LUMMAR-798155 format. One line per field, with one value per residue: x negated, y, z of N, C-alpha, C in turn; residue number from 1; residue in three letters. Coordinates in nm, 4 decimals. Example, Ala and Ser with C-alpha at 12.3 -4.5 7.8 and 13.67 -1.06 7.14 Angstrom:
<rs>
n_east	[-1.3190/-1.2850]
n_north	[-0.5690/-0.2250]
n_up	[0.7800/0.7080]
ca_east	[-1.2300/-1.3670]
ca_north	[-0.4500/-0.1060]
ca_up	[0.7800/0.7140]
c_east	[-1.3200/-1.2900]
c_north	[-0.3300/0.0030]
c_up	[0.7800/0.7870]
num	[1/2]
residuo	[ALA/SER]
</rs>
This chain:
<rs>
n_east	[-9.9827/-9.8247/-9.8351/-9.6231/-9.5507/-9.4959/-9.3307/-9.1833/-8.9845/-8.8320/-8.6332/-8.5532/-8.3615/-8.4676/-8.4854/-8.6881/-8.9549/-9.2941/-9.4132/-9.1847/-8.9670/-9.1139/-9.1711/-8.8499/-8.8715/-9.0583/-8.9204/-8.6716/-8.7926/-8.9941/-9.2457/-9.5644/-9.6176/-9.9595/-10.1180/-10.2765/-10.3424/-10.1809/-10.2384/-10.4273/-10.3072/-10.2080/-9.9994/-9.8257/-9.8952/-9.8266/-9.9024/-9.7649/-9.6130/-9.8512/-9.8456/-9.9358/-9.7160/-9.6228/-9.5336/-9.4414/-9.4419/-9.2489/-9.1531/-8.8619/-8.5626/-8.4828/-8.6177/-8.5662/-8.6821/-8.8298/-8.8768/-9.0989/-9.0864/-9.2714/-9.4200/-9.6317/-9.8681/-10.1240/-10.3031/-10.5815/-10.6090/-10.4024/-10.5747/-10.6352/-10.6228/-10.4049/-10.5487/-10.7835/-10.9869/-11.0178/-10.8895/-10.5632/-10.2151/-9.9546/-9.5761/-9.3854/-9.2290/-8.9358/-8.8036/-8.6900/-8.3895/-8.3029/-8.4579/-8.3272/-8.0992/-8.1342/-8.2768/-8.0490/-7.8971/-7.9876/-8.1142/-7.9024/-7.9433/-7.9177/-8.0758/-8.2113/-8.2985/-8.5201/-8.4751/-8.5199/-8.4867/-8.5305/-8.8296/-8.9541/-8.9379/-9.0740/-9.3264/-9.3515/-9.3245/-9.5527/-9.7741/-9.7583/-9.8256/-10.1128/-10.2077/-10.1919/-10.3764/-10.5954/-10.6833/-10.5828/-10.2345/-10.0317/-10.1370/-10.2279/-9.9700/-9.8337/-9.6060]
n_north	[6.4133/6.6823/7.0197/7.2599/7.4719/7.8175/8.0020/8.2628/8.3913/8.6839/8.8980/9.2567/9.4429/9.7970/10.1331/10.2683/10.3895/10.1655/10.1752/10.2922/10.0611/9.9206/10.0434/10.0398/9.7491/9.7286/9.8886/9.6882/9.4270/9.5050/9.5962/9.7269/9.8338/9.8558/9.9974/9.7574/9.4444/9.1711/8.8740/8.9811/9.2444/9.5634/9.6402/9.6530/9.5525/9.3875/9.2295/8.9525/8.7504/8.5319/8.5803/8.6891/8.9325/9.0846/9.3287/9.3908/9.5789/9.4726/9.4032/9.2650/9.0801/9.1456/9.4088/9.5359/9.7652/9.5908/9.4611/9.2861/9.0893/8.8590/8.6258/8.4082/8.1898/8.2980/8.2552/8.1019/7.8974/7.7514/7.5989/7.3745/7.0165/6.9539/6.8285/6.9098/6.8350/6.8353/6.7513/6.8204/6.7803/6.9508/7.0421/7.2129/7.4773/7.6561/7.9946/8.1523/8.2151/8.2877/8.4982/8.6463/8.7059/8.8229/9.0452/9.2049/9.2542/9.3976/9.5942/9.6829/9.6630/9.5136/9.2283/8.9050/8.5834/8.4849/8.3171/8.0678/8.2176/8.4914/8.4396/8.3508/8.5994/8.7774/8.6760/8.7257/8.9814/9.0054/8.9040/9.0782/9.3028/9.2767/9.2169/9.4845/9.6848/9.5016/9.3411/9.1607/9.1572/9.4628/9.7421/10.0587/10.2544/10.1971/10.0879]
n_up	[10.2172/10.0416/9.8978/9.9544/9.6778/9.6090/9.3619/9.1192/8.9021/8.7600/8.5593/8.4639/8.2424/8.1832/8.1251/8.3146/8.4734/8.5499/8.7393/8.8993/8.8903/9.0574/9.3127/9.3770/9.3876/9.6542/9.8123/9.8823/9.9287/10.1279/10.1211/9.9942/9.6434/9.4276/9.1831/8.9480/8.7796/8.5777/8.4491/8.2546/8.1894/8.2281/8.5106/8.8606/9.1533/9.4454/9.8044/9.9394/10.1924/10.1208/9.8823/9.5152/9.4257/9.0649/8.9093/8.5743/8.2328/7.9240/7.6222/7.5394/7.4096/7.1113/7.0998/7.3432/7.6381/7.9215/8.2402/8.4333/8.6902/8.8326/9.0901/9.2413/9.3929/9.5836/9.8262/9.9673/10.0952/10.0255/9.8035/9.9325/10.0677/10.3421/10.5049/10.4611/10.2460/9.8806/9.7390/9.6752/9.6226/9.4708/9.5221/9.3312/9.3766/9.2888/9.3463/9.2171/9.1511/9.4372/9.4473/9.2205/9.2699/9.5921/9.4897/9.3446/9.4807/9.6870/9.5565/9.3955/9.1285/8.8147/8.8285/8.6661/8.5682/8.3445/8.0197/7.7865/7.5430/7.6161/7.6812/7.4261/7.2993/7.4438/7.4133/7.1252/7.1258/7.2257/7.0944/6.8483/7.0030/7.0779/6.8086/6.6874/6.9286/6.9106/7.1246/7.4304/7.5407/7.6584/7.7223/7.9827/7.9906/7.7458/7.7969]
ca_east	[-9.9074/-9.8017/-9.7970/-9.5377/-9.6028/-9.3320/-9.2827/-9.0598/-8.9686/-8.7116/-8.6246/-8.4507/-8.3813/-8.4838/-8.6353/-8.8013/-9.1785/-9.3082/-9.3882/-9.0278/-8.9516/-9.2263/-9.1001/-8.7284/-8.9091/-9.1525/-8.8174/-8.6080/-8.8690/-9.0637/-9.4038/-9.6009/-9.7174/-10.0348/-10.2323/-10.3380/-10.3122/-10.1785/-10.2978/-10.4778/-10.2075/-10.1442/-9.9131/-9.8245/-9.8885/-9.8449/-9.8924/-9.6619/-9.6510/-9.9875/-9.7396/-9.9005/-9.5871/-9.6744/-9.4052/-9.5531/-9.3693/-9.2174/-9.0639/-8.7533/-8.4727/-8.4509/-8.7115/-8.5632/-8.7890/-8.8129/-8.9812/-9.0999/-9.1278/-9.3600/-9.4660/-9.7615/-9.9434/-10.2478/-10.3128/-10.6895/-10.5829/-10.3477/-10.6524/-10.7298/-10.5141/-10.3661/-10.6824/-10.8844/-11.0031/-11.0304/-10.7619/-10.4203/-10.0889/-9.8444/-9.4314/-9.3511/-9.0751/-8.9190/-8.7113/-8.6320/-8.2588/-8.3075/-8.5091/-8.2772/-8.0015/-8.1867/-8.2838/-7.9248/-7.7949/-8.0584/-8.1166/-7.8066/-7.9357/-7.8479/-8.1677/-8.1770/-8.3435/-8.5513/-8.4206/-8.6352/-8.5385/-8.6105/-9.0117/-8.9756/-8.9048/-9.2060/-9.4277/-9.3587/-9.3786/-9.7030/-9.8811/-9.7703/-9.8896/-10.2476/-10.2556/-10.1967/-10.4681/-10.6942/-10.6476/-10.5084/-10.1576/-9.9848/-10.2234/-10.1529/-9.9082/-9.7651/-9.4691]
ca_north	[6.5214/6.7616/7.1508/7.3577/7.5842/7.8437/8.0928/8.2986/8.4791/8.7607/9.0342/9.3321/9.5428/9.9105/10.1935/10.3311/10.3457/10.0478/10.2726/10.3292/9.9725/9.8938/10.1299/9.9734/9.6397/9.7267/9.8900/9.5759/9.3193/9.5234/9.5902/9.8333/9.7702/9.9731/9.9620/9.6492/9.3324/9.0580/8.8184/9.1208/9.3606/9.7226/9.6094/9.7043/9.4238/9.3689/9.0691/8.9289/8.5909/8.4761/8.5944/8.7906/8.9672/9.1376/9.4280/9.4057/9.5867/9.3608/9.4181/9.1511/9.0030/9.2826/9.4918/9.6018/9.7446/9.5071/9.4684/9.1483/9.0412/8.7264/8.5801/8.3025/8.1785/8.3773/8.2001/8.0245/7.7821/7.5925/7.5158/7.2489/6.9607/6.9889/6.6949/6.9973/6.7823/6.8986/6.6724/6.8513/6.7756/7.0277/7.0137/7.3219/7.5433/7.7783/8.0286/8.2565/8.2351/8.3516/8.6458/8.7591/8.7304/8.8879/9.1829/9.2721/9.3051/9.4974/9.7483/9.7221/9.6290/9.3388/9.1484/8.8192/8.4704/8.4841/8.1935/8.0262/8.3263/8.5559/8.3938/8.3714/8.7179/8.8264/8.6221/8.7253/9.1146/9.0389/8.9120/9.2146/9.4290/9.2192/9.1973/9.6208/9.6564/9.3762/9.2772/9.1318/9.2628/9.5563/9.8603/10.1374/10.4441/10.1561/10.0630]
ca_up	[10.2149/9.9520/9.9507/9.8793/9.6584/9.5639/9.2842/9.1147/8.7947/8.7173/8.4954/8.4692/8.1406/8.2274/8.0941/8.4122/8.4844/8.5902/8.9214/8.9737/8.9363/9.1810/9.4378/9.4317/9.4567/9.7147/9.9133/9.8813/9.9691/10.2602/10.0965/9.8781/9.5500/9.3701/9.0575/8.9191/8.6816/8.5342/8.3382/8.1791/8.1157/8.3731/8.6266/8.9674/9.2381/9.5919/9.8463/10.0271/10.2295/10.0510/9.7311/9.4463/9.3362/8.9711/8.7867/8.4264/8.1542/7.8266/7.5576/7.5331/7.2716/7.0541/7.1292/7.4918/7.7381/8.0380/8.3433/8.4505/8.8225/8.9003/9.2002/9.2296/9.5155/9.5937/9.9637/9.9512/10.1790/9.9046/9.7655/9.9929/10.1209/10.4832/10.5845/10.4718/10.1120/9.7442/9.6382/9.6691/9.5243/9.4798/9.5293/9.2874/9.4180/9.2041/9.4116/9.1222/9.1510/9.5353/9.4532/9.1298/9.4138/9.6662/9.4244/9.2866/9.6081/9.7913/9.4650/9.2796/8.9528/8.7358/8.7801/8.5985/8.5685/8.2196/7.9612/7.6954/7.4181/7.6557/7.6811/7.3091/7.2518/7.5248/7.3351/6.9958/7.1453/7.2958/6.9952/6.7702/7.0749/7.0853/6.7120/6.6791/6.9566/6.8832/7.2636/7.4956/7.6330/7.6993/7.8030/8.0408/7.8811/7.6574/7.8146]
c_east	[-9.9234/-9.7768/-9.7021/-9.5873/-9.4799/-9.3727/-9.1837/-9.1144/-8.8578/-8.6958/-8.5151/-8.4579/-8.3513/-8.5452/-8.6979/-8.8998/-9.1664/-9.3174/-9.2886/-8.9587/-8.9935/-9.1827/-8.9384/-8.7720/-8.9566/-9.0290/-8.7384/-8.7118/-8.9950/-9.2239/-9.4534/-9.6746/-9.8277/-10.0771/-10.2617/-10.3338/-10.2598/-10.2037/-10.3792/-10.4330/-10.2177/-10.0020/-9.9366/-9.8302/-9.8497/-9.8609/-9.8399/-9.6184/-9.7306/-9.9435/-9.8496/-9.8009/-9.7028/-9.5345/-9.4809/-9.4146/-9.3909/-9.1604/-8.9675/-8.6629/-8.4191/-8.5069/-8.7134/-8.6598/-8.7196/-8.9282/-8.9363/-9.1576/-9.1496/-9.4113/-9.5207/-9.8204/-10.1276/-10.3445/-10.4149/-10.6509/-10.5602/-10.4416/-10.6975/-10.6058/-10.4842/-10.4828/-10.8414/-10.9797/-10.9420/-10.9018/-10.6431/-10.3715/-9.9930/-9.7148/-9.4118/-9.2251/-9.0446/-8.8169/-8.6627/-8.5133/-8.2174/-8.3845/-8.4324/-8.1343/-8.0422/-8.2147/-8.1685/-7.9076/-7.9063/-8.0983/-8.0051/-7.8499/-7.9158/-8.0079/-8.1155/-8.3087/-8.3764/-8.5010/-8.5221/-8.6325/-8.5718/-8.7945/-9.0080/-8.9951/-9.0051/-9.3481/-9.4522/-9.4125/-9.4974/-9.7952/-9.8603/-9.8667/-10.0560/-10.2925/-10.3074/-10.3336/-10.5944/-10.7296/-10.6102/-10.4245/-10.0987/-10.0863/-10.1728/-10.1273/-9.8707/-9.6392/-9.4269]
c_north	[6.6107/6.8749/7.2098/7.4646/7.6977/7.9504/8.1103/8.4257/8.5321/8.8667/9.1410/9.4270/9.6946/9.9782/10.2789/10.2853/10.2039/10.0824/10.2595/10.1766/9.9152/9.9090/10.0768/9.8284/9.6662/9.7506/9.7725/9.4834/9.4241/9.5343/9.6682/9.7818/9.8802/9.9005/9.8573/9.5812/9.2446/9.0052/8.9292/9.2115/9.4373/9.6209/9.6598/9.5933/9.4807/9.2379/9.0785/8.7758/8.5283/8.4443/8.7049/8.8359/9.0984/9.2136/9.3917/9.4894/9.4662/9.4654/9.2716/9.1260/9.1686/9.4404/9.5960/9.6239/9.6513/9.4959/9.3571/9.1390/8.9082/8.7023/8.4325/8.3120/8.1921/8.3132/8.1384/7.8950/7.6547/7.5138/7.4145/7.1410/7.0089/6.8896/6.8275/6.9361/6.8760/6.8408/6.7280/6.8114/6.8583/6.9672/7.1943/7.3539/7.6374/7.8039/8.1735/8.3073/8.3038/8.4763/8.7163/8.7931/8.8687/9.0630/9.2773/9.3255/9.4024/9.6654/9.8250/9.7448/9.5426/9.2586/8.9897/8.7727/8.4491/8.3543/8.1849/8.1401/8.4222/8.5776/8.4052/8.5008/8.8020/8.7877/8.6827/8.9454/9.1125/9.0308/9.0012/9.3143/9.3526/9.2514/9.3938/9.6822/9.6231/9.3139/9.1988/9.2497/9.3939/9.6689/9.9607/10.2098/10.3209/10.1226/10.1383]
c_up	[10.1209/9.9529/9.8855/9.8204/9.5477/9.4608/9.2418/8.9655/8.7352/8.6127/8.4841/8.3413/8.2139/8.1231/8.2170/8.4018/8.5312/8.7426/8.9661/8.9974/9.0596/9.3193/9.4475/9.4419/9.5740/9.8390/9.9866/9.9408/10.0875/10.2215/9.9849/9.7765/9.5168/9.2423/9.0780/8.7789/8.6929/8.4426/8.1995/8.1406/8.2590/8.4287/8.7908/9.0793/9.3667/9.6460/9.9481/10.0334/10.1987/9.8895/9.6200/9.3781/9.1937/8.9509/8.6549/8.2892/8.0328/7.7796/7.5109/7.4316/7.2149/7.0642/7.2658/7.5995/7.8820/8.1341/8.3874/8.5429/8.8641/9.0298/9.2105/9.3693/9.4903/9.7151/9.9337/10.0385/10.0886/9.8079/9.7828/10.0702/10.3068/10.5283/10.5473/10.3003/10.0432/9.7025/9.6952/9.5559/9.5532/9.4549/9.4279/9.3424/9.3704/9.2603/9.3220/9.1339/9.2900/9.5038/9.3262/9.2412/9.4916/9.6366/9.3631/9.3861/9.6735/9.7068/9.4071/9.1709/8.9290/8.7040/8.7191/8.5485/8.4066/8.1983/7.8360/7.5864/7.5012/7.6486/7.5690/7.2808/7.3707/7.4354/7.1821/7.0191/7.1797/7.1937/6.9118/6.8950/7.0572/6.9264/6.6307/6.7870/6.9453/7.0432/7.3105/7.5461/7.6227/7.7840/7.8512/8.0006/7.7780/7.6737/7.8968]
num	[1/2/3/4/5/6/7/8/9/10/11/12/13/14/15/16/17/18/19/20/21/22/23/24/25/26/27/28/29/30/31/32/33/34/35/36/37/38/39/40/41/42/43/44/45/46/47/48/49/50/51/52/53/54/55/56/57/58/59/60/61/62/63/64/65/66/67/68/69/70/71/72/73/74/75/76/77/78/79/80/81/82/83/84/85/86/87/88/89/90/91/92/93/94/95/96/97/98/99/100/101/102/103/104/105/106/107/108/109/110/111/112/113/114/115/116/117/118/119/120/121/122/123/124/125/126/127/128/129/130/131/132/133/134/135/136/137/138/139/140/141/142/143]
residuo	[UNK/UNK/UNK/UNK/UNK/UNK/UNK/UNK/UNK/UNK/UNK/UNK/UNK/UNK/UNK/UNK/UNK/UNK/UNK/UNK/UNK/UNK/UNK/UNK/UNK/UNK/UNK/UNK/UNK/UNK/UNK/UNK/UNK/UNK/UNK/UNK/UNK/UNK/UNK/UNK/UNK/UNK/UNK/UNK/UNK/UNK/UNK/UNK/UNK/UNK/UNK/UNK/UNK/UNK/UNK/UNK/UNK/UNK/UNK/UNK/UNK/UNK/UNK/UNK/UNK/UNK/UNK/UNK/UNK/UNK/UNK/UNK/UNK/UNK/UNK/UNK/UNK/UNK/UNK/UNK/UNK/UNK/UNK/UNK/UNK/UNK/UNK/UNK/UNK/UNK/UNK/UNK/UNK/UNK/UNK/UNK/UNK/UNK/UNK/UNK/UNK/UNK/UNK/UNK/UNK/UNK/UNK/UNK/UNK/UNK/UNK/UNK/UNK/UNK/UNK/UNK/UNK/UNK/UNK/UNK/UNK/UNK/UNK/UNK/UNK/UNK/UNK/UNK/UNK/UNK/UNK/UNK/UNK/UNK/UNK/UNK/UNK/UNK/UNK/UNK/UNK/UNK/UNK]
</rs>
């Protein structure tokens, strides 16, 4: 039997701070965000339903400021098969469309699913920041 592993990715074009975006998302999802990291980047993070939810600042297409919201399973029980073995198969379940709709309804902001072009712009911006900083990712205060 395969484990169901859910994940999501959503974006919001905004000039708000990460803390402001996290407060809106937290209110919409009934969770509390705190300072943390996502892939060695400064982020606001929360734990809901066994998911780590992260709000990260990005630069998107045309250099616009974008809040990236991602969710990934962190529940350690998902490392093991239902029979207790460590031979686990996963069905990846993308709930991005649902999260985008829910956040748009609950926050009144225009959340969207990232496109291939969005991902490419984010990677290009991250490479430029890495070159400038000589390290990985946006640091606190960069965004």
